[in-house]
HTML snippet that shows the backbone in 3Dmol.js (N, CA, C, O; Angstrom):
<script src="https://3Dmol.org/build/3Dmol-min.js"></script>
<div id="view" style="width:600px;height:400px;position:relative"></div>
<script>
const pdb = `
ATOM      1  N   MET A   1      -0.040  -0.861  21.545  1.00  0.00           N
ATOM      2  CA  MET A   1       0.273   0.389  21.052  1.00  0.00           C
ATOM      3  C   MET A   1       1.705   0.130  19.961  1.00  0.00           C
ATOM      4  O   MET A   1       2.096   0.949  19.129  1.00  0.00           O
ATOM      5  N   LYS A   2       2.362  -1.315  20.257  1.00  0.00           N
ATOM      6  CA  LYS A   2       3.357  -0.961  19.273  1.00  0.00           C
ATOM      7  C   LYS A   2       3.178  -1.216  17.955  1.00  0.00           C
ATOM      8  O   LYS A   2       4.060  -1.314  17.102  1.00  0.00           O
ATOM      9  N   LYS A   3       1.800  -1.341  17.791  1.00  0.00           N
ATOM     10  CA  LYS A   3       1.145  -1.647  15.869  1.00  0.00           C
ATOM     11  C   LYS A   3       0.957   0.161  15.841  1.00  0.00           C
ATOM     12  O   LYS A   3       0.835   0.700  14.741  1.00  0.00           O
ATOM     13  N   LEU A   4       0.952   0.636  16.552  1.00  0.00           N
ATOM     14  CA  LEU A   4      -0.215   1.568  16.154  1.00  0.00           C
ATOM     15  C   LEU A   4       1.180   2.531  14.574  1.00  0.00           C
ATOM     16  O   LEU A   4       0.829   3.159  13.575  1.00  0.00           O
ATOM     17  N   PRO A   5       2.261   2.292  14.931  1.00  0.00           N
ATOM     18  CA  PRO A   5       2.972   3.344  13.804  1.00  0.00           C
ATOM     19  C   PRO A   5       2.883   2.654  12.447  1.00  0.00           C
ATOM     20  O   PRO A   5       3.038   3.289  11.404  1.00  0.00           O
ATOM     21  N   ALA A   6       2.538   0.867  12.482  1.00  0.00           N
ATOM     22  CA  ALA A   6       2.962   0.175  11.397  1.00  0.00           C
ATOM     23  C   ALA A   6       1.087   0.894  10.707  1.00  0.00           C
ATOM     24  O   ALA A   6       0.997   1.441   9.608  1.00  0.00           O
ATOM     25  N   SER A   7       0.160   0.744  11.420  1.00  0.00           N
ATOM     26  CA  SER A   7      -0.940   1.257  11.401  1.00  0.00           C
ATOM     27  C   SER A   7      -0.927   2.274  10.126  1.00  0.00           C
ATOM     28  O   SER A   7      -1.234   2.101   8.947  1.00  0.00           O
ATOM     29  N   LEU A   8      -0.337   3.665  11.010  1.00  0.00           N
ATOM     30  CA  LEU A   8      -0.075   4.893  10.606  1.00  0.00           C
ATOM     31  C   LEU A   8       0.780   5.079   9.329  1.00  0.00           C
ATOM     32  O   LEU A   8       0.803   6.022   8.539  1.00  0.00           O
ATOM     33  N   LEU A   9       1.481   3.909   9.345  1.00  0.00           N
ATOM     34  CA  LEU A   9       2.224   4.266   8.084  1.00  0.00           C
ATOM     35  C   LEU A   9       1.205   3.664   6.454  1.00  0.00           C
ATOM     36  O   LEU A   9       1.172   4.239   5.367  1.00  0.00           O
ATOM     37  N   PHE A  10       0.656   2.656   6.767  1.00  0.00           N
ATOM     38  CA  PHE A  10      -0.114   2.150   6.000  1.00  0.00           C
ATOM     39  C   PHE A  10      -0.978   3.723   5.867  1.00  0.00           C
ATOM     40  O   PHE A  10      -0.816   4.462   4.896  1.00  0.00           O
ATOM     41  N   LEU A  11      -1.639   3.958   6.699  1.00  0.00           N
ATOM     42  CA  LEU A  11      -2.816   5.287   6.707  1.00  0.00           C
ATOM     43  C   LEU A  11      -2.238   6.238   5.915  1.00  0.00           C
ATOM     44  O   LEU A  11      -2.962   6.841   5.123  1.00  0.00           O
ATOM     45  N   SER A  12      -1.302   6.439   5.963  1.00  0.00           N
ATOM     46  CA  SER A  12      -0.288   7.626   5.317  1.00  0.00           C
ATOM     47  C   SER A  12      -0.232   7.374   4.013  1.00  0.00           C
ATOM     48  O   SER A  12      -0.556   8.208   3.167  1.00  0.00           O
ATOM     49  N   ALA A  13       0.115   6.393   3.791  1.00  0.00           N
ATOM     50  CA  ALA A  13       0.421   5.588   2.295  1.00  0.00           C
ATOM     51  C   ALA A  13      -0.895   6.023   1.584  1.00  0.00           C
ATOM     52  O   ALA A  13      -0.907   6.778   0.612  1.00  0.00           O
ATOM     53  N   ALA A  14      -1.853   5.549   2.083  1.00  0.00           N
ATOM     54  CA  ALA A  14      -3.405   5.266   1.522  1.00  0.00           C
ATOM     55  C   ALA A  14      -3.488   7.005   1.257  1.00  0.00           C
ATOM     56  O   ALA A  14      -4.027   7.733   0.424  1.00  0.00           O
ATOM     57  N   VAL A  15      -2.902   7.135   2.086  1.00  0.00           N
ATOM     58  CA  VAL A  15      -3.861   9.264   2.021  1.00  0.00           C
ATOM     59  C   VAL A  15      -3.010  10.175   0.892  1.00  0.00           C
ATOM     60  O   VAL A  15      -3.357  11.151   0.226  1.00  0.00           O
ATOM     61  N   TYR A  16      -1.587   9.340   0.975  1.00  0.00           N
ATOM     62  CA  TYR A  16      -0.633   9.941   0.070  1.00  0.00           C
ATOM     63  C   TYR A  16      -1.146   9.736  -1.333  1.00  0.00           C
ATOM     64  O   TYR A  16      -1.257  10.618  -2.185  1.00  0.00           O
ATOM     65  N   LEU A  17      -1.416   8.586  -1.450  1.00  0.00           N
ATOM     66  CA  LEU A  17      -1.639   7.916  -3.142  1.00  0.00           C
ATOM     67  C   LEU A  17      -3.223   8.733  -2.964  1.00  0.00           C
ATOM     68  O   LEU A  17      -3.065   9.809  -3.541  1.00  0.00           O
ATOM     69  N   THR A  18      -4.303   8.688  -2.550  1.00  0.00           N
ATOM     70  CA  THR A  18      -5.237   9.378  -2.666  1.00  0.00           C
ATOM     71  C   THR A  18      -4.953  10.662  -3.451  1.00  0.00           C
ATOM     72  O   THR A  18      -5.291  10.905  -4.609  1.00  0.00           O
ATOM     73  N   ALA A  19      -3.994  11.751  -2.263  1.00  0.00           N
ATOM     74  CA  ALA A  19      -4.113  12.679  -2.517  1.00  0.00           C
ATOM     75  C   ALA A  19      -3.458  13.329  -4.017  1.00  0.00           C
ATOM     76  O   ALA A  19      -3.885  14.148  -4.830  1.00  0.00           O
ATOM     77  N   GLN A  20      -2.485  12.694  -3.937  1.00  0.00           N
ATOM     78  CA  GLN A  20      -1.222  12.785  -5.485  1.00  0.00           C
ATOM     79  C   GLN A  20      -1.226  12.407  -6.489  1.00  0.00           C
ATOM     80  O   GLN A  20      -0.633  12.861  -7.468  1.00  0.00           O
ATOM     81  N   ALA A  21      -2.147  11.178  -6.384  1.00  0.00           N
ATOM     82  CA  ALA A  21      -2.054   9.730  -8.121  1.00  0.00           C
ATOM     83  C   ALA A  21      -3.277  10.334  -8.953  1.00  0.00           C
ATOM     84  O   ALA A  21      -3.980  11.271  -8.573  1.00  0.00           O
ATOM     85  N   ASP A  22      -3.365   9.870  -9.752  1.00  0.00           N
ATOM     86  CA  ASP A  22      -4.292   9.982 -10.836  1.00  0.00           C
ATOM     87  C   ASP A  22      -5.300   8.589 -10.361  1.00  0.00           C
ATOM     88  O   ASP A  22      -5.120   7.461  -9.902  1.00  0.00           O
ATOM     89  N   PHE A  23      -6.388   9.410 -10.766  1.00  0.00           N
ATOM     90  CA  PHE A  23      -7.464   8.351 -10.034  1.00  0.00           C
ATOM     91  C   PHE A  23      -7.484   7.508 -11.358  1.00  0.00           C
ATOM     92  O   PHE A  23      -7.843   8.197 -12.313  1.00  0.00           O
ATOM     93  N   ASP A  24      -7.250   6.452 -11.614  1.00  0.00           N
ATOM     94  CA  ASP A  24      -7.436   5.301 -12.352  1.00  0.00           C
ATOM     95  C   ASP A  24      -8.006   3.832 -10.867  1.00  0.00           C
ATOM     96  O   ASP A  24      -8.255   3.947  -9.667  1.00  0.00           O
ATOM     97  N   VAL A  25      -7.989   2.527 -11.895  1.00  0.00           N
ATOM     98  CA  VAL A  25      -8.237   1.156 -11.042  1.00  0.00           C
ATOM     99  C   VAL A  25      -7.568   1.376  -9.926  1.00  0.00           C
ATOM    100  O   VAL A  25      -7.892   1.525  -8.748  1.00  0.00           O
ATOM    101  N   ILE A  26      -5.819   1.363 -10.959  1.00  0.00           N
ATOM    102  CA  ILE A  26      -4.225   0.728  -9.732  1.00  0.00           C
ATOM    103  C   ILE A  26      -4.325   1.140  -8.906  1.00  0.00           C
ATOM    104  O   ILE A  26      -4.413   0.451  -7.890  1.00  0.00           O
ATOM    105  N   THR A  27      -4.378   2.788  -8.852  1.00  0.00           N
ATOM    106  CA  THR A  27      -4.601   3.932  -8.115  1.00  0.00           C
ATOM    107  C   THR A  27      -5.819   3.251  -6.753  1.00  0.00           C
ATOM    108  O   THR A  27      -5.323   2.975  -5.660  1.00  0.00           O
ATOM    109  N   VAL A  28      -6.966   3.094  -6.915  1.00  0.00           N
ATOM    110  CA  VAL A  28      -8.140   2.859  -6.498  1.00  0.00           C
ATOM    111  C   VAL A  28      -7.841   1.529  -5.432  1.00  0.00           C
ATOM    112  O   VAL A  28      -8.150   1.372  -4.251  1.00  0.00           O
ATOM    113  N   PHE A  29      -7.082   0.635  -6.421  1.00  0.00           N
ATOM    114  CA  PHE A  29      -6.914  -0.956  -5.940  1.00  0.00           C
ATOM    115  C   PHE A  29      -5.780  -0.264  -4.191  1.00  0.00           C
ATOM    116  O   PHE A  29      -6.070  -0.355  -2.999  1.00  0.00           O
ATOM    117  N   ALA A  30      -4.677   0.286  -4.803  1.00  0.00           N
ATOM    118  CA  ALA A  30      -3.604   0.583  -4.170  1.00  0.00           C
ATOM    119  C   ALA A  30      -4.090   1.008  -2.419  1.00  0.00           C
ATOM    120  O   ALA A  30      -3.723   0.642  -1.302  1.00  0.00           O
ATOM    121  N   VAL A  31      -5.157   2.026  -2.997  1.00  0.00           N
ATOM    122  CA  VAL A  31      -5.295   2.807  -1.590  1.00  0.00           C
ATOM    123  C   VAL A  31      -6.334   1.815  -1.087  1.00  0.00           C
ATOM    124  O   VAL A  31      -6.550   1.970   0.115  1.00  0.00           O
ATOM    125  N   LEU A  32      -6.978   0.927  -1.604  1.00  0.00           N
ATOM    126  CA  LEU A  32      -7.679  -0.169  -0.622  1.00  0.00           C
ATOM    127  C   LEU A  32      -6.731  -0.655  -0.172  1.00  0.00           C
ATOM    128  O   LEU A  32      -6.486  -0.121   0.910  1.00  0.00           O
ATOM    129  N   ILE A  33      -5.707  -1.762  -0.535  1.00  0.00           N
ATOM    130  CA  ILE A  33      -4.728  -2.463   0.180  1.00  0.00           C
ATOM    131  C   ILE A  33      -3.835  -1.815   1.038  1.00  0.00           C
ATOM    132  O   ILE A  33      -3.457  -2.500   1.988  1.00  0.00           O
ATOM    133  N   CYS A  34      -3.413  -0.717   0.961  1.00  0.00           N
ATOM    134  CA  CYS A  34      -3.070   0.220   1.918  1.00  0.00           C
ATOM    135  C   CYS A  34      -3.867   0.542   3.270  1.00  0.00           C
ATOM    136  O   CYS A  34      -3.352   0.670   4.380  1.00  0.00           O
ATOM    137  N   ALA A  35      -5.497   0.669   2.891  1.00  0.00           N
ATOM    138  CA  ALA A  35      -6.207   0.564   4.391  1.00  0.00           C
ATOM    139  C   ALA A  35      -6.742  -0.657   4.888  1.00  0.00           C
ATOM    140  O   ALA A  35      -7.639  -0.716   5.729  1.00  0.00           O
ATOM    141  N   LEU A  36      -6.006  -1.933   4.191  1.00  0.00           N
ATOM    142  CA  LEU A  36      -6.821  -3.087   4.525  1.00  0.00           C
ATOM    143  C   LEU A  36      -5.483  -3.455   5.186  1.00  0.00           C
ATOM    144  O   LEU A  36      -5.661  -3.976   6.288  1.00  0.00           O
ATOM    145  N   CYS A  37      -3.967  -3.310   4.763  1.00  0.00           N
ATOM    146  CA  CYS A  37      -3.050  -3.056   5.618  1.00  0.00           C
ATOM    147  C   CYS A  37      -2.711  -2.529   6.920  1.00  0.00           C
ATOM    148  O   CYS A  37      -2.210  -3.115   7.880  1.00  0.00           O
ATOM    149  N   SER A  38      -2.980  -1.620   6.823  1.00  0.00           N
ATOM    150  CA  SER A  38      -3.926  -0.880   8.222  1.00  0.00           C
ATOM    151  C   SER A  38      -4.504  -1.380   9.148  1.00  0.00           C
ATOM    152  O   SER A  38      -4.094  -1.589  10.289  1.00  0.00           O
ATOM    153  N   ALA A  39      -5.627  -1.624   8.623  1.00  0.00           N
ATOM    154  CA  ALA A  39      -6.858  -2.699   9.830  1.00  0.00           C
ATOM    155  C   ALA A  39      -5.666  -3.602   9.945  1.00  0.00           C
ATOM    156  O   ALA A  39      -5.021  -3.221  10.921  1.00  0.00           O
ATOM    157  N   ILE A  40      -5.174  -4.488   9.453  1.00  0.00           N
ATOM    158  CA  ILE A  40      -4.573  -5.841   9.824  1.00  0.00           C
ATOM    159  C   ILE A  40      -3.556  -5.951  10.434  1.00  0.00           C
ATOM    160  O   ILE A  40      -3.056  -6.988  10.870  1.00  0.00           O
ATOM    161  N   ALA A  41      -2.967  -4.311  10.548  1.00  0.00           N
ATOM    162  CA  ALA A  41      -1.303  -4.241  11.550  1.00  0.00           C
ATOM    163  C   ALA A  41      -1.889  -4.088  12.791  1.00  0.00           C
ATOM    164  O   ALA A  41      -1.113  -4.184  13.742  1.00  0.00           O
ATOM    165  N   LEU A  42      -3.300  -3.830  13.089  1.00  0.00           N
ATOM    166  CA  LEU A  42      -3.956  -3.168  13.984  1.00  0.00           C
ATOM    167  C   LEU A  42      -4.368  -4.708  15.493  1.00  0.00           C
ATOM    168  O   LEU A  42      -4.586  -4.874  16.693  1.00  0.00           O
ATOM    169  N   THR A  43      -4.208  -5.467  14.071  1.00  0.00           N
ATOM    170  CA  THR A  43      -4.612  -7.333  15.017  1.00  0.00           C
ATOM    171  C   THR A  43      -3.793  -7.949  15.180  1.00  0.00           C
ATOM    172  O   THR A  43      -2.702  -7.456  14.893  1.00  0.00           O
ATOM    173  N   HIS A  44      -3.814  -9.313  15.704  1.00  0.00           N
ATOM    174  CA  HIS A  44      -2.759 -10.107  16.064  1.00  0.00           C
ATOM    175  C   HIS A  44      -2.328 -10.996  15.076  1.00  0.00           C
ATOM    176  O   HIS A  44      -1.543 -11.885  15.406  1.00  0.00           O
ATOM    177  N   LYS A  45      -2.812 -10.882  13.607  1.00  0.00           N
ATOM    178  CA  LYS A  45      -2.016 -11.035  12.693  1.00  0.00           C
ATOM    179  C   LYS A  45      -1.361 -10.240  11.807  1.00  0.00           C
ATOM    180  O   LYS A  45      -1.610 -10.300  10.603  1.00  0.00           O
ATOM    181  N   SER A  46      -0.250  -9.226  12.438  1.00  0.00           N
ATOM    182  CA  SER A  46       0.350  -8.259  11.854  1.00  0.00           C
ATOM    183  C   SER A  46       0.890  -8.400  10.535  1.00  0.00           C
ATOM    184  O   SER A  46       1.000  -7.688   9.538  1.00  0.00           O
ATOM    185  N   ILE A  47       1.300  -9.994  11.002  1.00  0.00           N
ATOM    186  CA  ILE A  47       2.125 -10.215  10.138  1.00  0.00           C
ATOM    187  C   ILE A  47       2.012 -10.153   8.650  1.00  0.00           C
ATOM    188  O   ILE A  47       2.849  -9.805   7.818  1.00  0.00           O
ATOM    189  N   TRP A  48       0.750 -10.584   8.504  1.00  0.00           N
ATOM    190  CA  TRP A  48       0.211 -10.240   6.996  1.00  0.00           C
ATOM    191  C   TRP A  48      -0.127  -9.162   6.421  1.00  0.00           C
ATOM    192  O   TRP A  48      -0.520  -9.041   5.261  1.00  0.00           O
ATOM    193  N   SER A  49       0.024  -8.288   7.273  1.00  0.00           N
ATOM    194  CA  SER A  49      -0.033  -6.624   6.963  1.00  0.00           C
ATOM    195  C   SER A  49       1.378  -6.287   6.528  1.00  0.00           C
ATOM    196  O   SER A  49       1.502  -5.369   5.717  1.00  0.00           O
ATOM    197  N   LEU A  50       2.681  -7.046   7.057  1.00  0.00           N
ATOM    198  CA  LEU A  50       3.731  -7.065   6.636  1.00  0.00           C
ATOM    199  C   LEU A  50       4.363  -7.290   4.780  1.00  0.00           C
ATOM    200  O   LEU A  50       5.129  -6.715   4.006  1.00  0.00           O
ATOM    201  N   ILE A  51       3.432  -8.525   4.789  1.00  0.00           N
ATOM    202  CA  ILE A  51       3.383  -9.446   3.711  1.00  0.00           C
ATOM    203  C   ILE A  51       2.974  -9.254   2.568  1.00  0.00           C
ATOM    204  O   ILE A  51       3.266  -9.714   1.464  1.00  0.00           O
ATOM    205  N   GLY A  52       1.797  -8.042   3.184  1.00  0.00           N
ATOM    206  CA  GLY A  52       1.065  -7.381   1.801  1.00  0.00           C
ATOM    207  C   GLY A  52       1.698  -6.462   1.571  1.00  0.00           C
ATOM    208  O   GLY A  52       2.061  -6.307   0.405  1.00  0.00           O
ATOM    209  N   GLY A  53       2.152  -5.307   2.774  1.00  0.00           N
ATOM    210  CA  GLY A  53       2.944  -4.014   2.516  1.00  0.00           C
ATOM    211  C   GLY A  53       4.200  -4.472   1.312  1.00  0.00           C
ATOM    212  O   GLY A  53       4.326  -3.781   0.301  1.00  0.00           O
ATOM    213  N   ILE A  54       4.965  -5.529   1.516  1.00  0.00           N
ATOM    214  CA  ILE A  54       5.896  -5.525   0.785  1.00  0.00           C
ATOM    215  C   ILE A  54       5.427  -6.453  -0.638  1.00  0.00           C
ATOM    216  O   ILE A  54       6.167  -6.232  -1.597  1.00  0.00           O
ATOM    217  N   GLY A  55       4.547  -7.239  -0.841  1.00  0.00           N
ATOM    218  CA  GLY A  55       4.241  -7.267  -2.221  1.00  0.00           C
ATOM    219  C   GLY A  55       2.979  -6.015  -2.594  1.00  0.00           C
ATOM    220  O   GLY A  55       2.496  -5.942  -3.723  1.00  0.00           O
ATOM    221  N   LEU A  56       2.674  -5.334  -1.767  1.00  0.00           N
ATOM    222  CA  LEU A  56       2.327  -4.006  -2.823  1.00  0.00           C
ATOM    223  C   LEU A  56       3.103  -3.109  -3.495  1.00  0.00           C
ATOM    224  O   LEU A  56       2.843  -2.608  -4.589  1.00  0.00           O
ATOM    225  N   ILE A  57       4.446  -2.841  -2.543  1.00  0.00           N
ATOM    226  CA  ILE A  57       5.642  -2.139  -2.980  1.00  0.00           C
ATOM    227  C   ILE A  57       6.222  -3.228  -4.088  1.00  0.00           C
ATOM    228  O   ILE A  57       6.501  -2.729  -5.179  1.00  0.00           O
ATOM    229  N   SER A  58       6.410  -4.465  -3.963  1.00  0.00           N
ATOM    230  CA  SER A  58       6.861  -4.826  -5.149  1.00  0.00           C
ATOM    231  C   SER A  58       6.494  -5.154  -5.801  1.00  0.00           C
ATOM    232  O   SER A  58       7.268  -5.913  -6.384  1.00  0.00           O
ATOM    233  N   ILE A  59       4.859  -5.040  -6.578  1.00  0.00           N
ATOM    234  CA  ILE A  59       4.650  -5.063  -7.813  1.00  0.00           C
ATOM    235  C   ILE A  59       4.321  -3.629  -7.922  1.00  0.00           C
ATOM    236  O   ILE A  59       4.583  -3.400  -9.103  1.00  0.00           O
ATOM    237  N   SER A  60       3.909  -2.544  -7.408  1.00  0.00           N
ATOM    238  CA  SER A  60       4.128  -1.574  -8.006  1.00  0.00           C
ATOM    239  C   SER A  60       5.192  -1.292  -8.726  1.00  0.00           C
ATOM    240  O   SER A  60       4.994  -1.165  -9.935  1.00  0.00           O
ATOM    241  N   LEU A  61       6.707  -1.102  -8.168  1.00  0.00           N
ATOM    242  CA  LEU A  61       7.917  -1.568  -8.552  1.00  0.00           C
ATOM    243  C   LEU A  61       7.833  -2.035  -9.950  1.00  0.00           C
ATOM    244  O   LEU A  61       8.228  -1.246 -10.808  1.00  0.00           O
ATOM    245  N   THR A  62       7.610  -2.607 -10.136  1.00  0.00           N
ATOM    246  CA  THR A  62       7.953  -3.789 -11.390  1.00  0.00           C
ATOM    247  C   THR A  62       6.499  -3.277 -11.970  1.00  0.00           C
ATOM    248  O   THR A  62       6.986  -2.833 -13.010  1.00  0.00           O
ATOM    249  N   MET A  63       5.147  -3.002 -12.108  1.00  0.00           N
ATOM    250  CA  MET A  63       4.642  -2.052 -13.112  1.00  0.00           C
ATOM    251  C   MET A  63       5.060  -0.559 -13.271  1.00  0.00           C
ATOM    252  O   MET A  63       4.589   0.328 -13.982  1.00  0.00           O
ATOM    253  N   GLN A  64       5.868  -0.561 -12.577  1.00  0.00           N
ATOM    254  CA  GLN A  64       6.148   1.171 -12.909  1.00  0.00           C
ATOM    255  C   GLN A  64       7.227   1.164 -13.755  1.00  0.00           C
ATOM    256  O   GLN A  64       7.337   2.060 -14.591  1.00  0.00           O
ATOM    257  N   ALA A  65       8.219   0.093 -13.644  1.00  0.00           N
ATOM    258  CA  ALA A  65       9.507  -0.033 -14.665  1.00  0.00           C
ATOM    259  C   ALA A  65       8.949  -0.963 -16.094  1.00  0.00           C
ATOM    260  O   ALA A  65       9.482  -0.896 -17.202  1.00  0.00           O
ATOM    261  N   VAL A  66       7.806  -1.782 -15.754  1.00  0.00           N
ATOM    262  CA  VAL A  66       7.098  -2.227 -17.222  1.00  0.00           C
ATOM    263  C   VAL A  66       6.798  -0.974 -17.996  1.00  0.00           C
ATOM    264  O   VAL A  66       7.160  -0.756 -19.152  1.00  0.00           O
ATOM    265  N   ILE A  67       6.006  -0.077 -17.130  1.00  0.00           N
ATOM    266  CA  ILE A  67       4.981   1.090 -18.174  1.00  0.00           C
ATOM    267  C   ILE A  67       5.876   2.397 -18.411  1.00  0.00           C
ATOM    268  O   ILE A  67       5.544   3.236 -19.249  1.00  0.00           O
ATOM    269  N   LYS A  68       7.042   2.526 -17.617  1.00  0.00           N
ATOM    270  CA  LYS A  68       8.598   3.388 -18.104  1.00  0.00           C
ATOM    271  C   LYS A  68       9.520   2.729 -19.316  1.00  0.00           C
ATOM    272  O   LYS A  68      10.132   3.527 -20.027  1.00  0.00           O
ATOM    273  N   GLN A  69       9.647   1.332 -19.580  1.00  0.00           N
ATOM    274  CA  GLN A  69      10.236   1.077 -20.473  1.00  0.00           C
ATOM    275  C   GLN A  69      10.256   1.925 -21.894  1.00  0.00           C
ATOM    276  O   GLN A  69       9.184   2.403 -22.264  1.00  0.00           O
ATOM    277  N   PRO A  70      10.943   2.042 -22.364  1.00  0.00           N
ATOM    278  CA  PRO A  70      11.142   2.971 -23.764  1.00  0.00           C
ATOM    279  C   PRO A  70      10.178   1.682 -24.900  1.00  0.00           C
ATOM    280  O   PRO A  70      10.146   0.529 -24.471  1.00  0.00           O
ATOM    281  N   ALA A  71       9.657   1.901 -25.899  1.00  0.00           N
ATOM    282  CA  ALA A  71       9.285   1.275 -26.569  1.00  0.00           C
ATOM    283  C   ALA A  71      10.115   0.777 -27.856  1.00  0.00           C
ATOM    284  O   ALA A  71       9.601  -0.003 -28.658  1.00  0.00           O
TER     285      ALA A  71
END
`;
const viewer = $3Dmol.createViewer("view");
viewer.addModel(pdb, "pdb");
viewer.setStyle({}, {cartoon: {color: "spectrum"}});
viewer.zoomTo();
viewer.render();
</script>
């Protein structure tokens, strides 16, 4: 039962990305990784869900910073 909130957090992030973001390859991969982290959060290897979420957020913020830099 303790793992359910973490799973729901990743699942809600996947739903939000699906509803709000433009449909492109990066968004599709982000949604899939969020769904995967949600499933992993329910297992006994939930630390990998945390590592995956941290990696996803770090890569996302880095990519946003690179894309939004003035040329």
